[in-house]
N, C-alpha and C positions, 0 to 999 in steps of 0.2 A: 803553527805547530809542526815540529819535525815529524817525518815519517818514522814509524816504529819498527825496529829489527829485533826479532827474537833469536837469541843465541842458544843453541842446544848442544851441550858438550858435558861429558862426565868428568873431564879433567878440570879442576878448579883453577889451575894456573892458566891454562889455555882459555878458559872462560873469561877470566879477568883481563887477560891481554886483548882478547877480541872485544870485550865490552869497552875498554879504553879506546881501542882503535875505531870502533863504530861511532862512539861519541865524538871522537876527534874529527871524524868525517862529517859531523853535523847531524847525525840521526839520534833518535832516542833508542836506548838499548834496554831490552828485557832479557833475563837469563833463566834457563832451565837446566837442572843438573842431570837430566836424562830424558829418554824418549817418553816414558809414562808421564812425567811431569809436564812435558811439552804438550802432549795430547790433552791432558787435563786443562791446561791453560787455554787451549784453542777450542775445546768442545765442552768444557764444564758448564755449570749453572750460570756463571758470570764470565763468559769468554772474553779474553783480552783482545783488543783491537790491534792486530798485527799486520804490517804491510809486506814483510819479507822475513824468511827464515834463513839463518846460517846453521846448517845441520851437520853434525858429526855422523859419519857412517857407522863406526864401531863403538857401541856402548853396551854395558853389561845387561841392562834390563830389556828395553825395546830399542833395537838398532835403527839406523836411518831409514832403511827400506821398510821397516815396520811402521815408522812414523808416516812415511809417504803413503803406505797402504791405508792407514787409519784416516789420513786427511782425504784420500780419494773416496773412502766410504762415507765420510761426513760432507762430501761435496764442497770442500774448502778450496777456493781458487786463490791460493796465496803462492807467490813465487818462492822457490826453495833453491838455495845455493848449498850444494853438498860439499863437505870438505873431509879429507881423510889423509892419513899419513902414507897410505898405500895408493900410489897414483897409477895403478895398472889400467889398461884400456878396458878390461872386462868390468871393473868397478864403475868406470865412467859410463859405459853402455848400460849397465844395470840401473844406475841411478837415473839416467835420462829416460829409460823406458818406464821407470816407476813414476815419472812426473817431475823430476828435478829440472830447474831452469839452467843451472850452470854447475860446473864441477871444478873445485880448486884443490890443490895439494898443500897440506900443512908443511910449514907455517906460511900462510898466505901473506904476501906483502901488502902494504897499505895501498899502493897504486892498483894492484891486481884486484883487491877486494873492492876498492872504490868503483872501478870499472864494472865489476860484476853486479854490485848493488845498483848502480845507476842504470845499467841496461835492464836488469830485472824489474826495477820499479817503473821505468819508462815503458817497458813492454806491457806490464800489468795495467798501467793507466790507459794506454792506447787500446788494449783489448776491452777494458771496461767501457771506454768511451764508444767503441764500435757497437758493443752490445746495447748500450744506452740509446744510441742513435737508431738502432734497429727497432727497439721497443717503442721509441717515440714515434717512428714512422708507422708502426703497426697499431698504435694506440694502446699498447700494453705497458706503458711506463708505470712503475709502481712507487709506493712511498719509500721503499728501500733504495730507489734510484736517486732520491734527493740527497745531494752531497752536503752533509753537515755533521758537525760534532759539537756544536754550540748548545749550551743548556737553554738558551733563549728560544731555540727551535723545537725543543721537545714538546711543549704544549701544542705547537702547530702540527707536528706530525701525529701526535695523539688524537687531536681533533679531526685531522684528515682521515685517519684510520677509522674513527667512529663514523664519520660521514660517508665513507665508501661502502659501509655495510647496509645503507638504506638509500632511498630515492629522495631524501630530504633536500630542499633547495639550499644551496650554500652561497654565501656572499663572502668573498675573499677581499679583505681590506689591506692596504699597505701603500707605501710610497712607490712612485714610478721606478721600475727596474729591479724590484726586490725578488721577482720570480713568481708572480701570482699565477701566470699561466702554467708554470711547472707544477704548482700545487694542484691546480685544476686537473691537469692531465694525470697526476698521481692518484687523485680521488677517483677519476674515471677508470684508470687502468687497474685499480685495486678492487673495483666493485664488480657486480654481476653483469654490468653492461659493457665490460671491456672488449667483448668481441664485436660490438656494434660501433657505429661511427662516433667520432669526437669532432664536432664542428665548432671552430672558433671564429668569432666575428668581432671586429673592433667597432664598437658603436660610435666612437668619436671620429672614425675615418669615413663614415658613410655620408654622401650628400643628403641634405635634409629632405629633398623632394623624392629621394629614392629609398628612404629607410624602410617604408612599408613593403615596397616591392622586393627588396633584398631579404628582409626577414620572413615575410609571409607569402611571397611569390606573386605572379600576375598571370592573367590569361592573355592569349594572343589578341592584339588589337585593343588592349585595355587603355593604352595611352599612346601618344605619338612616339614612335621608335620601338614599340613592343611588337616586333615582327614574329616572335614565337613565344610559346608558353615557358614560364620559368617557375620552378617549384618553390624556391626560397629556402632559407637556412633551416627553418623549423622542419620542413619535410625532408631535407637532406639528413637531418639528425634524428629522424624517426627511429625509435627503438634505442637510441644512444643518448649522448650528452651534448647539449648546446651550451657553449661557453660565451657569455656576453661580457666581453672586456670593455672597461670604461663605460659601464651601464649608465652612469650619471650624466653622460653626454647626450642621451636620447632626447629628442624633442618631445614636447607634451603630447602631440597628436599620436606619436608612436607609442608613448607610454600607455595611452588608453587601450590601444589594440593589444599591446603586450600583456596588460593586466587581464584582458578577456581571454587571451590564449592560455594564460596560466590557470585561470579559474575554471574554464570550460574544457580545457584539453583539446581545443580545436582552433584552427586558423582559417581566415577567410581571405583568399588571394585577391589582389586588386583586380577588379573587373569580373570577379567570380560570382556565381549565382548561389552557391551554397558553401557552407563551411566544411572543412576537411578535418577529420579526427587525426590527432598526432599523439604519440607517446614519447615525450621528451623529458629528460632530466635536466633541470636548469642549474648551472653554476655561473655565477656572475662575479665581477671584480670591479673595484673602483679605487682610485687614489684621492677621491674627493670626500668631504665630510657630508655624507648624504643627509644626516639629521639636520645640519644647518641648511642644506638645500630644501628640505621639506619645510622647515620653518619659513624660509624665504619664498616659498611657492614655486621653486624651480623643479621640484620633483614631487610626484604624487605620493601622498602619505600611504594610501592603500596599496600601491605598488611596492613601496618600501617595505611594508610588513610582509608582503608576499615573497620578497627576495631575501629579507633579513631574518630568515628562520634559523639558520645555523651559521653564525658569523665566525670567520677565522681571520685573525690579525697576524700578518707576516711582519716581523720586526725588520727595520732597516739594517743594512750591512754593518754600520758603525756600532750597532748593539750586539752583533755576533761576530766579533773580530776573530774568534778562533776558527771561523770557517774560511777566512781569506787564504791561508796557505793551500788548503785542499782545493778550493775553487780555482786558484791560480794554476795549480798543477793540472787540474782537470781541463781548463781552457788551453793550457800549453800543449797538452797531448793532442787535442783535436786540431787546433789551429796549425801546429807544426806539421801534422800529417797532411792537412789540406793544402798548405803552402809548399810542401816538399822541402822543408827545412830540417836540418839535423840538430835541432835544439832539444835537449833531453832533460834539462833541469833549470831551476831558478836558485840563485845563490842565497845563502842565509841573510846577507845584508839587504838584498832586494826584497826578500819576504818581510824583513823587519820594516823596511821603508813602506811597503804596501800596507802593512798592519798599522802603521802610524797615521796613515791618511784617513780622512773621514768619509770619502766616497759619497758625495751628494747624489750621484747618479746610480748608486748601489751596484748590484751585481752586473747590470748591463754596462756600466762604466768600467768596471774591473775587466770584463771580457774584452772591451775595446782597447783598454790599456795593454793587456797581454798580446792582443793582435798586433798592435803597433810595435811592441817590444820584439816579437818574433820576426817581424819584417826588418827591424833595425839590427838584429843580432847577427854576429859574424862568426860565432863559435858554437859550442855545444851547450853553453850555459848562459842564461840571461842574468845580467848584473844590474847594479844601480844605474849605470850609464844608459841603459835602455829605457829608463823612465824619467827623462829630463824634465817633463812638465810637472810631474808629481814631486820630484826632488826640488824643483824651483819653488813650488808652493810651500814646501816644508823647510826651505832654507838650507837644503843640503847641496854641497858643491859636488857636481858629478864630473867636473873637468879632470880631476886627478883622483885616482883610487890610491889611497895612501898605502905604501908598502915600506916596511922597515929599511930595506936596502936603499930604496929611492930616497927616503927621508935622510938617511945618513950621508948619501952622496950629494945632496943638494942643500947647502947651508941656508939658502933663502927660505926653505920650507921647514927648517929645523927649530924655529923659535917656539912655535906653539901650534897645536892642533886643537881647535876650539869649535864645537858645534854651534850653529847659528841659534840665537835665542828664539827665533821665530819657529823653531821646531816644536816648542812648547804649545804653540797654537794648534798643532795637529792632534793633541791628545784630547780625550773627552772633555766636554764642558762640565760645569758644576753639576753634580748629581750623577755623572757618569764616570765613575772612578776606577773602572776596570780596564787595564791595558791589554795589549795584544796577547800576553801570555798569562792572563789571570792576575797580574800584579795590581796592587792599589796604586794609582797614578795621581791621586788627589794632591800629593805634595809636590808634583812637578811644576816648576815655575820657570820664569825667564832666566833664572840664574843657573844655566846648564853647566855641567862640570867641564873643566879644561885640564889638559895635561901639558906641562911645560917640559920641553926637551933640553933646555939649557939652564944653567944656574945663574946666580946674580952677576957672575963675571963673564957671562956669555959663553962659557965652556959647556960642552955636552955633558949631561948628567950621567953618572954610572948606571949601567943597565939594571943593577939590583935595586937602586932607588926608584927607578921608573916602574919596575915590576912590582915592588912593594906597594907603591901608590895605586897601581891598577888593581892589585889583589884586595887592598883595603876598600877601594871604591866598590868592587864587585860584591864583596861580602856585605857591605852596607846596603847596596842597591837591591840585592836579593834577600835582604833581611836574615842573613846567616844561614840560608838554605844551601848547604854545600853541594848537594847534587845538582841544583840549578846553576850554581856558580861554575862547577866543573863543566857542565854541559855548554854554558854560554862561552866559556873560555876555550872550549874544544880540547880539553885535556881530561885524562882519567881522574877519578876521585882520589885514588891513592897517589897519583902524581901531584895533584893539588895539595894534599897534606904534606908531601915531602918538600914541595916548594915553600909552603908556609913555614914549615919547621926550619928550613934553611935560611929564610928571610927573617926569622925571629917573630913570626906572626902565628905560631901554632896555638896560641890561646884564643884566637878569634874564631867566630863562626860556631856552628853547632858541634856537638861532641863527636869524636871519632868512635866508630863501632870497634869492637874487639878485632874484627877482620881487618879494618883499616889500620889499627895500631900494629897488628902483626905484619902487615904489608910494608908499612913505613919502617918498622924495625928491621925487616929482612932486606929492605932496599939500602 
């Protein structure tokens, strides 16, 4: 999903021009006809999710400085690009002091606005990532820090919020790499124990003969090599939260002692003479089917019911495709800063590629793919070429990024541009018919569309014929939703209607609004 830019301007012509420009740059555009309307959109009962503002300084109701002051009062940390027809130094200084990120003079050119938006959004992502890392280190990561806008994650966040309000044992279930530890940290950081330790232990990574010592501690001389006393994870987490990752991997002997620790609220160190009282909140996680393990005798039934009091199921990444663009940008900001690379954005084509992939390794695999792409990148934007392995699995050719001028100059490439049929395999399986942008993809098959650039005589087709074919396909593909068609073609909605009228296609798609008709007539 593209990042959202709110355009605030009382001039309807300037508003429409900016809306078309922002959409052409690949962002989603929202508009407000004044300062009061913008503040209501940002702070009202159902606030819009906005990633950046393009704000006019001079407006009749609430001016730009007034909007910045209201945002500061509401503690809204949204980058603001101020624009005005009066480019005096005093105006720029006043806007920056009020909290603006950048200052442009009307009319802002496409390149100037693109640079401002890219820098503002990259700075916001990096600042958010630094704050998130600090809260993770301090154990104060909250549910609001979970990066998601997918409907599939709403029940997860709601359940995590409920669990954080009590000391109830939580069992987080989900495939490997979906972010179970992140949910566990959010539950801890949103609860009353957030000032106390959060101790994570991977039960599958502990040697079987040392499990009890690691969890419950040992006394000096308890066994060979025990040269000093060790407290164990339960005592380290006393007063806070103990996160038992991959709890299904615990051996049976350790399961017995863990059950006693949960029942009695005390642990007995190896070699110790008496039990030690502990106050620990247990959050566990697994990617195994514990019910099947209980039936097979691999996991104690009584321990299962002790842990499975408040289950939370985290869906895999392929079931929350809407999260992929935000997660990719999140990883990009952090990894680029860590690697010292000047990579600021991911191209729309690359995001579409990532959204089409099924991610068997889930969020962890996506993070590693972004890491590799950052290392491979040579510019300020990551493209499809930085994901060769994913592109190869989807049947996408990354050797050549098709450009109209390049195609026209090379006859060998000018016969046909045809996506590989294997791309269809990347879309959801039967029963999973929601695509990356909420579209129904159940009808996608191996017969992918192709665009011929030459006619039957081998001559290059007229540009109007090619454009007409593209327009028809886009309208059919997005089921006549003209806002989505315009967004995906990266042109303004009014421009789209003018093109359709010029190509004799003005009867296709959804109906034009009166404003659209007026714009087309005026054009």
